[in-house]
ZADREN-64443 format. One record per residue (C-alpha): residue number from 1; z negated, y, x negated. Coordinates in steps of 0.1 Angstrom, whole numbers, plus 5000, padded with zeros to 4 digits. Layout:
N
<atom><i>NUM</i><Z>Z</Z><Y>Y</Y><X>X</X></atom>
...
// end
This chain:
173
<atom><i>1</i><Z>5076</Z><Y>4912</Y><X>4945</X></atom>
<atom><i>2</i><Z>5048</Z><Y>4936</Y><X>4935</X></atom>
<atom><i>3</i><Z>5016</Z><Y>4937</Y><X>4955</X></atom>
<atom><i>4</i><Z>5002</Z><Y>4972</Y><X>4962</X></atom>
<atom><i>5</i><Z>4968</Z><Y>4962</Y><X>4950</X></atom>
<atom><i>6</i><Z>4982</Z><Y>4957</Y><X>4915</X></atom>
<atom><i>7</i><Z>4993</Z><Y>4993</Y><X>4914</X></atom>
<atom><i>8</i><Z>4960</Z><Y>5006</Y><X>4927</X></atom>
<atom><i>9</i><Z>4936</Z><Y>5010</Y><X>4898</X></atom>
<atom><i>10</i><Z>4962</Z><Y>5016</Y><X>4872</X></atom>
<atom><i>11</i><Z>4957</Z><Y>5046</Y><X>4848</X></atom>
<atom><i>12</i><Z>4981</Z><Y>5075</Y><X>4851</X></atom>
<atom><i>13</i><Z>4993</Z><Y>5088</Y><X>4818</X></atom>
<atom><i>14</i><Z>5013</Z><Y>5119</Y><X>4809</X></atom>
<atom><i>15</i><Z>5043</Z><Y>5111</Y><X>4787</X></atom>
<atom><i>16</i><Z>5045</Z><Y>5146</Y><X>4773</X></atom>
<atom><i>17</i><Z>5009</Z><Y>5148</Y><X>4759</X></atom>
<atom><i>18</i><Z>4996</Z><Y>5112</Y><X>4762</X></atom>
<atom><i>19</i><Z>4967</Z><Y>5126</Y><X>4783</X></atom>
<atom><i>20</i><Z>4951</Z><Y>5105</Y><X>4810</X></atom>
<atom><i>21</i><Z>4958</Z><Y>5122</Y><X>4844</X></atom>
<atom><i>22</i><Z>4937</Z><Y>5099</Y><X>4865</X></atom>
<atom><i>23</i><Z>4936</Z><Y>5065</Y><X>4882</X></atom>
<atom><i>24</i><Z>4956</Z><Y>5054</Y><X>4912</X></atom>
<atom><i>25</i><Z>4932</Z><Y>5052</Y><X>4941</X></atom>
<atom><i>26</i><Z>4956</Z><Y>5046</Y><X>4970</X></atom>
<atom><i>27</i><Z>4992</Z><Y>5046</Y><X>4980</X></atom>
<atom><i>28</i><Z>5005</Z><Y>5070</Y><X>5008</X></atom>
<atom><i>29</i><Z>5032</Z><Y>5056</Y><X>5030</X></atom>
<atom><i>30</i><Z>5056</Z><Y>5074</Y><X>5054</X></atom>
<atom><i>31</i><Z>5067</Z><Y>5061</Y><X>5088</X></atom>
<atom><i>32</i><Z>5096</Z><Y>5041</Y><X>5072</X></atom>
<atom><i>33</i><Z>5071</Z><Y>5021</Y><X>5051</X></atom>
<atom><i>34</i><Z>5081</Z><Y>5038</Y><X>5019</X></atom>
<atom><i>35</i><Z>5056</Z><Y>5049</Y><X>4993</X></atom>
<atom><i>36</i><Z>5056</Z><Y>5087</Y><X>4992</X></atom>
<atom><i>37</i><Z>5028</Z><Y>5095</Y><X>4969</X></atom>
<atom><i>38</i><Z>4999</Z><Y>5081</Y><X>4948</X></atom>
<atom><i>39</i><Z>4964</Z><Y>5094</Y><X>4956</X></atom>
<atom><i>40</i><Z>4943</Z><Y>5099</Y><X>4925</X></atom>
<atom><i>41</i><Z>4907</Z><Y>5088</Y><X>4922</X></atom>
<atom><i>42</i><Z>4882</Z><Y>5117</Y><X>4925</X></atom>
<atom><i>43</i><Z>4860</Z><Y>5120</Y><X>4894</X></atom>
<atom><i>44</i><Z>4833</Z><Y>5141</Y><X>4909</X></atom>
<atom><i>45</i><Z>4821</Z><Y>5144</Y><X>4946</X></atom>
<atom><i>46</i><Z>4827</Z><Y>5181</Y><X>4945</X></atom>
<atom><i>47</i><Z>4863</Z><Y>5177</Y><X>4932</X></atom>
<atom><i>48</i><Z>4893</Z><Y>5182</Y><X>4955</X></atom>
<atom><i>49</i><Z>4916</Z><Y>5152</Y><X>4960</X></atom>
<atom><i>50</i><Z>4948</Z><Y>5152</Y><X>4941</X></atom>
<atom><i>51</i><Z>4981</Z><Y>5133</Y><X>4944</X></atom>
<atom><i>52</i><Z>5014</Z><Y>5127</Y><X>4926</X></atom>
<atom><i>53</i><Z>5046</Z><Y>5125</Y><X>4946</X></atom>
<atom><i>54</i><Z>5064</Z><Y>5092</Y><X>4938</X></atom>
<atom><i>55</i><Z>5095</Z><Y>5113</Y><X>4930</X></atom>
<atom><i>56</i><Z>5076</Z><Y>5127</Y><X>4901</X></atom>
<atom><i>57</i><Z>5066</Z><Y>5093</Y><X>4887</X></atom>
<atom><i>58</i><Z>5086</Z><Y>5081</Y><X>4857</X></atom>
<atom><i>59</i><Z>5076</Z><Y>5044</Y><X>4859</X></atom>
<atom><i>60</i><Z>5050</Z><Y>5021</Y><X>4875</X></atom>
<atom><i>61</i><Z>5044</Z><Y>4995</Y><X>4848</X></atom>
<atom><i>62</i><Z>5021</Z><Y>4965</Y><X>4846</X></atom>
<atom><i>63</i><Z>4995</Z><Y>4984</Y><X>4826</X></atom>
<atom><i>64</i><Z>5000</Z><Y>5021</Y><X>4836</X></atom>
<atom><i>65</i><Z>5018</Z><Y>5046</Y><X>4857</X></atom>
<atom><i>66</i><Z>5037</Z><Y>5073</Y><X>4837</X></atom>
<atom><i>67</i><Z>5044</Z><Y>5109</Y><X>4847</X></atom>
<atom><i>68</i><Z>5063</Z><Y>5136</Y><X>4827</X></atom>
<atom><i>69</i><Z>5035</Z><Y>5162</Y><X>4826</X></atom>
<atom><i>70</i><Z>5003</Z><Y>5173</Y><X>4843</X></atom>
<atom><i>71</i><Z>5022</Z><Y>5198</Y><X>4864</X></atom>
<atom><i>72</i><Z>5032</Z><Y>5171</Y><X>4888</X></atom>
<atom><i>73</i><Z>4995</Z><Y>5165</Y><X>4898</X></atom>
<atom><i>74</i><Z>4990</Z><Y>5185</Y><X>4930</X></atom>
<atom><i>75</i><Z>4960</Z><Y>5192</Y><X>4953</X></atom>
<atom><i>76</i><Z>4960</Z><Y>5168</Y><X>4982</X></atom>
<atom><i>77</i><Z>4963</Z><Y>5184</Y><X>5017</X></atom>
<atom><i>78</i><Z>4961</Z><Y>5157</Y><X>5044</X></atom>
<atom><i>79</i><Z>4996</Z><Y>5149</Y><X>5057</X></atom>
<atom><i>80</i><Z>4996</Z><Y>5136</Y><X>5092</X></atom>
<atom><i>81</i><Z>5029</Z><Y>5118</Y><X>5087</X></atom>
<atom><i>82</i><Z>5015</Z><Y>5098</Y><X>5058</X></atom>
<atom><i>83</i><Z>4994</Z><Y>5067</Y><X>5061</X></atom>
<atom><i>84</i><Z>4971</Z><Y>5055</Y><X>5034</X></atom>
<atom><i>85</i><Z>4970</Z><Y>5019</Y><X>5024</X></atom>
<atom><i>86</i><Z>4933</Z><Y>5015</Y><X>5017</X></atom>
<atom><i>87</i><Z>4913</Z><Y>5047</Y><X>5025</X></atom>
<atom><i>88</i><Z>4907</Z><Y>5073</Y><X>5051</X></atom>
<atom><i>89</i><Z>4908</Z><Y>5072</Y><X>5089</X></atom>
<atom><i>90</i><Z>4945</Z><Y>5065</Y><X>5090</X></atom>
<atom><i>91</i><Z>4947</Z><Y>5034</Y><X>5068</X></atom>
<atom><i>92</i><Z>4969</Z><Y>5003</Y><X>5070</X></atom>
<atom><i>93</i><Z>4946</Z><Y>4977</Y><X>5054</X></atom>
<atom><i>94</i><Z>4925</Z><Y>4960</Y><X>5081</X></atom>
<atom><i>95</i><Z>4949</Z><Y>4968</Y><X>5109</X></atom>
<atom><i>96</i><Z>4959</Z><Y>4939</Y><X>5131</X></atom>
<atom><i>97</i><Z>4996</Z><Y>4932</Y><X>5135</X></atom>
<atom><i>98</i><Z>5004</Z><Y>4925</Y><X>5171</X></atom>
<atom><i>99</i><Z>5038</Z><Y>4915</Y><X>5186</X></atom>
<atom><i>100</i><Z>5052</Z><Y>4934</Y><X>5216</X></atom>
<atom><i>101</i><Z>5042</Z><Y>4905</Y><X>5238</X></atom>
<atom><i>102</i><Z>5005</Z><Y>4907</Y><X>5227</X></atom>
<atom><i>103</i><Z>5003</Z><Y>4879</Y><X>5200</X></atom>
<atom><i>104</i><Z>4981</Z><Y>4888</Y><X>5170</X></atom>
<atom><i>105</i><Z>4998</Z><Y>4876</Y><X>5138</X></atom>
<atom><i>106</i><Z>4969</Z><Y>4885</Y><X>5115</X></atom>
<atom><i>107</i><Z>4953</Z><Y>4915</Y><X>5099</X></atom>
<atom><i>108</i><Z>4969</Z><Y>4934</Y><X>5070</X></atom>
<atom><i>109</i><Z>4952</Z><Y>4925</Y><X>5037</X></atom>
<atom><i>110</i><Z>4979</Z><Y>4939</Y><X>5014</X></atom>
<atom><i>111</i><Z>5015</Z><Y>4950</Y><X>5013</X></atom>
<atom><i>112</i><Z>5043</Z><Y>4939</Y><X>4990</X></atom>
<atom><i>113</i><Z>5065</Z><Y>4964</Y><X>4974</X></atom>
<atom><i>114</i><Z>5101</Z><Y>4959</Y><X>4962</X></atom>
<atom><i>115</i><Z>5100</Z><Y>4945</Y><X>4927</X></atom>
<atom><i>116</i><Z>5122</Z><Y>4969</Y><X>4908</X></atom>
<atom><i>117</i><Z>5108</Z><Y>5004</Y><X>4916</X></atom>
<atom><i>118</i><Z>5080</Z><Y>4996</Y><X>4941</X></atom>
<atom><i>119</i><Z>5088</Z><Y>5024</Y><X>4965</X></atom>
<atom><i>120</i><Z>5097</Z><Y>5004</Y><X>4997</X></atom>
<atom><i>121</i><Z>5073</Z><Y>4981</Y><X>5014</X></atom>
<atom><i>122</i><Z>5091</Z><Y>4947</Y><X>5020</X></atom>
<atom><i>123</i><Z>5063</Z><Y>4928</Y><X>5037</X></atom>
<atom><i>124</i><Z>5027</Z><Y>4922</Y><X>5045</X></atom>
<atom><i>125</i><Z>5001</Z><Y>4898</Y><X>5034</X></atom>
<atom><i>126</i><Z>4981</Z><Y>4888</Y><X>5065</X></atom>
<atom><i>127</i><Z>4946</Z><Y>4873</Y><X>5068</X></atom>
<atom><i>128</i><Z>4929</Z><Y>4857</Y><X>5097</X></atom>
<atom><i>129</i><Z>4895</Z><Y>4859</Y><X>5081</X></atom>
<atom><i>130</i><Z>4877</Z><Y>4845</Y><X>5050</X></atom>
<atom><i>131</i><Z>4872</Z><Y>4809</Y><X>5064</X></atom>
<atom><i>132</i><Z>4908</Z><Y>4807</Y><X>5076</X></atom>
<atom><i>133</i><Z>4920</Z><Y>4820</Y><X>5042</X></atom>
<atom><i>134</i><Z>4901</Z><Y>4792</Y><X>5024</X></atom>
<atom><i>135</i><Z>4913</Z><Y>4765</Y><X>5048</X></atom>
<atom><i>136</i><Z>4949</Z><Y>4775</Y><X>5055</X></atom>
<atom><i>137</i><Z>4957</Z><Y>4803</Y><X>5031</X></atom>
<atom><i>138</i><Z>4971</Z><Y>4837</Y><X>5039</X></atom>
<atom><i>139</i><Z>5005</Z><Y>4844</Y><X>5055</X></atom>
<atom><i>140</i><Z>5034</Z><Y>4865</Y><X>5044</X></atom>
<atom><i>141</i><Z>5054</Z><Y>4885</Y><X>5070</X></atom>
<atom><i>142</i><Z>5086</Z><Y>4902</Y><X>5058</X></atom>
<atom><i>143</i><Z>5090</Z><Y>4937</Y><X>5071</X></atom>
<atom><i>144</i><Z>5105</Z><Y>4935</Y><X>5106</X></atom>
<atom><i>145</i><Z>5134</Z><Y>4957</Y><X>5117</X></atom>
<atom><i>146</i><Z>5112</Z><Y>4978</Y><X>5138</X></atom>
<atom><i>147</i><Z>5075</Z><Y>4985</Y><X>5132</X></atom>
<atom><i>148</i><Z>5052</Z><Y>5010</Y><X>5149</X></atom>
<atom><i>149</i><Z>5020</Z><Y>5021</Y><X>5132</X></atom>
<atom><i>150</i><Z>4996</Z><Y>5029</Y><X>5160</X></atom>
<atom><i>151</i><Z>4961</Z><Y>5042</Y><X>5160</X></atom>
<atom><i>152</i><Z>4945</Z><Y>5008</Y><X>5162</X></atom>
<atom><i>153</i><Z>4973</Z><Y>4983</Y><X>5155</X></atom>
<atom><i>154</i><Z>5007</Z><Y>4978</Y><X>5139</X></atom>
<atom><i>155</i><Z>5032</Z><Y>4967</Y><X>5166</X></atom>
<atom><i>156</i><Z>5061</Z><Y>4944</Y><X>5157</X></atom>
<atom><i>157</i><Z>5089</Z><Y>4927</Y><X>5177</X></atom>
<atom><i>158</i><Z>5083</Z><Y>4894</Y><X>5194</X></atom>
<atom><i>159</i><Z>5105</Z><Y>4875</Y><X>5169</X></atom>
<atom><i>160</i><Z>5084</Z><Y>4886</Y><X>5140</X></atom>
<atom><i>161</i><Z>5061</Z><Y>4856</Y><X>5146</X></atom>
<atom><i>162</i><Z>5090</Z><Y>4833</Y><X>5136</X></atom>
<atom><i>163</i><Z>5093</Z><Y>4850</Y><X>5102</X></atom>
<atom><i>164</i><Z>5057</Z><Y>4842</Y><X>5092</X></atom>
<atom><i>165</i><Z>5054</Z><Y>4821</Y><X>5060</X></atom>
<atom><i>166</i><Z>5026</Z><Y>4805</Y><X>5042</X></atom>
<atom><i>167</i><Z>5016</Z><Y>4820</Y><X>5008</X></atom>
<atom><i>168</i><Z>5013</Z><Y>4791</Y><X>4984</X></atom>
<atom><i>169</i><Z>4994</Z><Y>4808</Y><X>4956</X></atom>
<atom><i>170</i><Z>4956</Z><Y>4807</Y><X>4952</X></atom>
<atom><i>171</i><Z>4937</Z><Y>4838</Y><X>4963</X></atom>
<atom><i>172</i><Z>4927</Z><Y>4861</Y><X>4934</X></atom>
<atom><i>173</i><Z>4897</Z><Y>4878</Y><X>4949</X></atom>
// end
């Protein structure tokens, strides 16, 4: 599995010229929890935001993201159907996950992407706060069959609480 936070911060390099196109600032998700695009870090406060559609990415490696050429870097116009992972008003990180019957399972700290290509979200890393993370660790929730991203919470089926698992690796923050 690949954590989204390992993709964010990677340099984006153009294969055609070897030129540095930017740095991945955020991932933009659609309603089916698939990564649609990579938002680039803005170099200057007066610069317009830019993004790269995931369909234009050659590879997401351990050390860099590669694109064919600079033509795939496009100006970012806010898409209402996209949800950002880390930034903006419509972000996933920090949202509570609540079951339909009102049980809070935790707050989204990170998402896990499928290992091979990293396009599909396959689960969430949940936190219950700093102290709880130190004492009990974080939890892993595989992506349930139905998930609704609301304005203030992510709603999952009642049975999702049974799928929660402990994460047995030390925190890296």
